[in-house]
C-alpha positions as CSV (number, residue, x, y, z in Angstrom):
1,M,31.2,-10.3,21.3
2,D,28.6,-11.4,18.7
3,G,28.2,-14.8,17.2
4,E,29.9,-14.0,13.9
5,A,33.0,-12.6,15.7
6,T,33.2,-15.7,17.9
7,A,32.9,-18.0,14.9
8,R,35.7,-16.1,13.2
9,K,38.0,-16.4,16.3
10,R,37.4,-20.1,16.5
11,G,37.9,-20.7,12.9
12,A,34.4,-22.0,12.4
13,P,32.5,-21.2,9.2
14,V,30.5,-18.0,9.4
15,V,26.8,-18.0,8.5
16,S,25.6,-14.5,7.8
17,R,22.3,-13.5,9.4
18,P,19.5,-12.7,6.9
19,R,18.5,-9.1,6.8
20,H,15.6,-8.2,9.0
21,P,12.4,-8.0,7.0
22,A,11.9,-4.4,8.2
23,D,14.6,-3.5,5.6
24,L,11.8,-3.5,3.1
25,F,10.9,0.0,4.4
26,L,14.5,1.2,3.9
27,P,15.6,2.7,0.6
28,K,18.0,0.5,-1.4
29,P,21.5,1.9,-2.0
30,G,21.6,3.7,-5.2
31,G,17.8,3.4,-5.6
32,L,15.3,5.9,-6.8
33,A,13.9,6.6,-3.3
34,G,17.4,7.5,-2.0
35,A,17.6,10.2,-4.7
36,V,14.0,11.5,-4.6
37,G,13.5,11.5,-0.9
38,P,16.3,14.0,0.1
39,Y,15.3,16.2,-2.9
40,L,11.6,16.4,-1.9
41,G,12.1,16.5,1.9
42,A,15.4,18.3,2.3
43,R,14.1,20.3,5.3
44,R,11.0,18.4,6.3
45,P,11.1,14.7,5.5
46,L,7.3,14.2,5.7
47,A,7.0,16.7,2.9
48,A,8.4,14.0,0.6
49,A,5.5,11.7,1.4
50,L,3.0,14.5,1.0
51,V,4.3,15.5,-2.4
52,I,4.3,11.8,-3.6
53,W,0.7,11.4,-2.3
54,I,-0.4,14.4,-4.4
55,V,1.4,13.4,-7.5
56,A,0.1,9.8,-7.2
57,F,-3.4,11.1,-6.7
58,V,-3.2,13.1,-9.9
59,L,-1.5,10.5,-12.0
60,L,-3.3,7.4,-10.8
61,G,-6.6,9.3,-10.8
62,G,-6.1,10.1,-14.4
63,A,-5.2,6.5,-15.2
64,I,-8.1,4.8,-13.3
65,I,-10.7,7.4,-14.5
66,G,-9.3,7.1,-18.1
67,L,-9.6,3.3,-17.8
68,G,-13.2,3.6,-16.6
69,L,-14.2,6.0,-19.3
70,L,-12.5,3.8,-21.9
71,L,-14.4,0.8,-20.6
72,T,-17.9,2.4,-20.4
73,R,-17.6,4.6,-23.5
74,V,-15.7,2.2,-25.9
75,L,-15.0,-1.3,-24.8
76,L,-18.5,-2.2,-23.5
77,G,-20.0,-1.2,-26.8
78,A,-17.4,-3.3,-28.6
79,G,-18.6,-6.5,-27.0
80,L,-17.0,-6.6,-23.5
81,D,-20.4,-5.9,-22.0
82,A,-21.6,-9.3,-23.1
83,V,-18.6,-11.0,-21.5
84,D,-19.1,-9.1,-18.2
85,A,-22.9,-9.8,-18.1
86,E,-22.4,-13.5,-18.9
87,A,-20.0,-13.9,-16.0
88,I,-22.5,-12.4,-13.6
89,R,-25.3,-14.6,-14.9
90,W,-23.1,-17.6,-14.2
91,F,-22.7,-16.6,-10.6
92,V,-26.4,-16.0,-10.3
93,A,-27.2,-19.5,-11.7
94,E,-24.9,-21.1,-9.1
95,R,-26.6,-19.5,-6.0
96,T,-27.6,-21.6,-3.1
97,A,-28.8,-20.8,0.4
98,A,-25.5,-21.8,2.0
99,A,-23.4,-19.9,-0.6
100,D,-25.6,-16.9,-0.1
101,T,-24.8,-16.9,3.6
102,L,-21.1,-17.5,3.0
103,S,-20.9,-14.7,0.4
104,R,-22.6,-12.3,2.8
105,W,-19.9,-12.9,5.5
106,A,-17.2,-12.7,2.9
107,S,-18.6,-9.4,1.5
108,D,-18.7,-8.0,5.0
109,V,-15.0,-8.5,5.4
110,G,-14.6,-5.8,2.8
111,S,-17.3,-3.5,4.1
112,T,-16.7,0.1,5.1
113,G,-17.4,-0.7,8.8
114,V,-15.0,-3.6,9.0
115,I,-12.2,-1.9,7.0
116,L,-12.5,1.2,9.1
117,A,-12.5,-0.7,12.4
118,V,-9.5,-2.9,11.5
119,S,-7.6,0.1,10.2
120,V,-8.2,2.2,13.4
121,V,-7.3,-0.6,15.8
122,T,-4.2,-1.4,13.8
123,G,-3.2,2.2,13.6
124,I,-3.5,2.7,17.4
125,V,-1.4,-0.4,18.1
126,L,1.3,0.7,15.7
127,V,1.4,4.2,17.2
128,L,1.5,2.9,20.7
129,R,4.4,0.5,19.8
130,G,6.2,3.3,18.0
131,H,6.1,1.6,14.6
132,W,5.8,4.9,12.7
133,R,7.0,3.7,9.3
134,Q,4.4,1.0,9.3
135,F,1.7,3.4,10.4
136,G,2.6,5.9,7.8
137,F,2.6,3.2,5.1
138,L,-0.9,2.0,5.9
139,L,-2.2,5.6,6.3
140,F,-0.8,6.6,2.9
141,A,-2.1,3.5,1.1
142,L,-5.6,3.6,2.5
143,T,-6.2,7.3,2.1
144,L,-4.9,7.2,-1.5
145,E,-7.0,4.2,-2.4
146,F,-10.2,5.6,-0.8
147,S,-9.8,9.1,-2.3
148,L,-9.2,7.7,-5.8
149,F,-12.2,5.3,-5.4
150,L,-14.5,8.2,-4.5
151,L,-13.3,10.3,-7.4
152,T,-13.6,7.5,-9.9
153,V,-17.1,6.3,-9.1
154,T,-18.3,9.8,-9.2
155,I,-16.9,10.5,-12.7
156,V,-17.3,7.1,-14.4
157,N,-20.8,6.4,-12.9
158,R,-21.3,2.9,-14.3
159,D,-24.6,1.1,-13.6
160,R,-24.5,-2.1,-11.6
161,P,-25.3,-5.5,-13.1
162,D,-28.9,-6.0,-14.2
163,V,-29.5,-9.1,-12.1
164,A,-31.2,-9.9,-8.8
165,Q,-28.8,-8.3,-6.2
166,L,-28.4,-9.7,-2.7
167,D,-27.3,-6.5,-1.2
168,A,-28.9,-3.0,-1.0
169,A,-27.0,-1.0,-3.7
170,P,-24.8,1.7,-2.0
171,P,-24.9,5.2,-3.3
172,T,-21.7,4.7,-5.2
173,S,-21.6,3.3,-8.8
174,S,-20.2,0.1,-10.0
175,F,-16.7,1.0,-11.3
176,P,-14.4,0.2,-9.5
177,S,-15.4,-2.1,-6.7
178,G,-14.9,-0.3,-3.4
179,H,-15.1,-3.5,-1.4
180,T,-12.4,-5.1,-3.5
181,A,-10.1,-2.1,-3.5
182,A,-10.4,-1.6,0.2
183,S,-9.9,-5.2,1.2
184,W,-6.8,-5.7,-1.1
185,T,-5.3,-2.5,0.2
186,L,-5.9,-3.3,3.9
187,Y,-5.1,-7.0,4.1
188,L,-2.1,-7.0,1.8
189,G,-0.9,-3.9,3.6
190,L,-1.2,-5.7,6.9
191,A,0.8,-8.6,5.5
192,I,3.5,-6.2,4.5
193,V,3.5,-4.6,8.0
194,V,3.6,-8.0,9.7
195,T,6.5,-9.1,7.4
196,S,8.4,-6.0,8.5
197,L,8.0,-6.8,12.2
198,V,8.0,-10.6,12.6
199,R,11.0,-12.8,12.0
200,S,9.2,-16.2,12.0
201,A,8.9,-17.4,8.4
202,R,5.9,-19.6,9.4
203,V,4.0,-16.7,10.9
204,R,4.7,-14.6,7.8
205,A,3.6,-17.3,5.5
206,L,0.3,-17.8,7.4
207,V,-0.3,-14.1,7.3
208,W,0.3,-13.9,3.6
209,V,-2.1,-16.8,2.9
210,A,-4.8,-15.0,4.9
211,A,-4.0,-11.6,3.3
212,V,-4.6,-13.1,-0.2
213,A,-7.5,-15.4,0.7
214,L,-9.6,-12.7,2.4
215,P,-9.6,-10.2,-0.5
216,L,-10.2,-13.1,-3.0
217,L,-13.3,-14.1,-1.0
218,V,-14.5,-10.5,-1.0
219,T,-13.9,-10.2,-4.8
220,G,-15.8,-13.3,-5.6
221,S,-18.7,-12.5,-3.2
222,R,-19.2,-9.1,-4.8
223,M,-19.8,-10.8,-8.2
224,Y,-21.8,-13.6,-6.7
225,R,-24.1,-11.2,-5.0
226,G,-24.7,-9.3,-8.2
227,M,-23.0,-6.0,-7.1
228,H,-20.1,-5.8,-9.5
229,F,-18.9,-7.0,-12.9
230,P,-15.6,-8.7,-13.3
231,T,-14.0,-5.6,-14.8
232,D,-15.1,-3.7,-11.7
233,V,-13.3,-6.0,-9.3
234,I,-10.2,-6.2,-11.5
235,A,-10.0,-2.4,-11.5
236,G,-10.4,-2.4,-7.7
237,A,-7.6,-4.9,-7.2
238,L,-5.3,-2.9,-9.5
239,L,-6.0,0.3,-7.7
240,A,-5.2,-1.3,-4.4
241,C,-1.9,-2.9,-5.5
242,T,-0.8,0.4,-7.1
243,A,-1.6,2.3,-3.9
244,L,0.4,-0.1,-1.8
245,L,3.5,0.2,-4.1
246,V,3.3,4.0,-4.1
247,A,2.9,4.0,-0.3
248,L,6.0,1.7,0.1
249,F,8.0,4.1,-2.2
250,A,6.8,7.1,-0.2
251,V,8.0,5.6,3.1
252,R,11.4,4.8,1.6
253,C,11.7,8.4,0.4
254,T,10.8,9.7,3.8
255,V,13.4,7.5,5.4
256,A,16.0,8.7,2.9
257,A,15.1,12.3,3.5
258,T,15.3,11.8,7.3
259,A,18.8,10.2,7.0
260,E,20.1,13.0,4.8
261,R,18.7,15.7,7.2
262,D,20.3,14.0,10.2
263,R,23.6,13.7,8.3
264,Q,23.7,17.3,7.4
265,A,22.8,18.3,11.0
266,A,25.6,16.2,12.3
267,E,28.0,17.8,9.9
268,R,27.0,21.3,11.0
269,E,27.3,20.4,14.7
270,R,30.7,18.9,14.1
271,A,31.9,22.0,12.2
272,A,30.6,24.2,15.0
273,T,32.4,22.3,17.8
274,E,35.7,21.5,16.1
275,P,38.5,24.0,16.9
276,P,39.8,26.1,14.0
277,P,43.0,24.8,12.4
278,D,46.2,26.2,13.8
279,N,47.5,29.1,11.6
280,P,51.2,28.8,10.8
281,P,53.4,31.6,12.1
282,E,53.9,34.4,9.6
283,E,57.4,34.6,8.1
284,V,59.3,37.7,9.0
285,V,60.7,39.3,5.9
286,S,63.9,41.3,6.6
């Protein structure tokens, strides 16, 4: 007998247990994911996630590319370029040897090598522990963010700030910031994963503090080191947060599609095993 049943039997007040944080990957009753998931993944639940990824790539790609072209073709010429440049010059004027070293470490937290290494190790751990929803969530978000980043920098092709740069310029252009987008996607994504698996409120709080602090350090370091304008890092953060929200929705749709498939399979099995109803004897007509 569980604790709540024992409390009811003894007449003691019942304190309901809070829902496990893993519920954040479950579709809400009557929510959009519960309706879209079974429709897109009626036979193969993973098809729902694939369709959502493709649709998100097209729609978000159009949005982020449109934003980049609006920025570079219109807004910069209307005066925003002066604001962007002034912010970078302020960072350059504040440079010190100690801050240079700190910014290099902070920038490395969002580098391709670190992001890839952390992602691979995390993915292996999640697969070995059987946490497939969390694995799918991170895979969806990271691949969507990275694909949109590559497409956008190729089309927008914004020049980097015209200041002394502390890093060798990568082959990609300035808009959006890849370091910023990747770090926000990965570290916030990891916080969501930990929240879904850990009950301790203290642990979850510490994880969220780190998940916000690390990308903020990366964001600041990219401007400090003269690699990106403020508008570049803002766009990178927006891209990351949007990719995470879409990934969460995709997982919920897949869960809903799986539940509906299992329900239909159970109904078919029940119908096949149940005996046919007894037919009433035919009346004899004299």
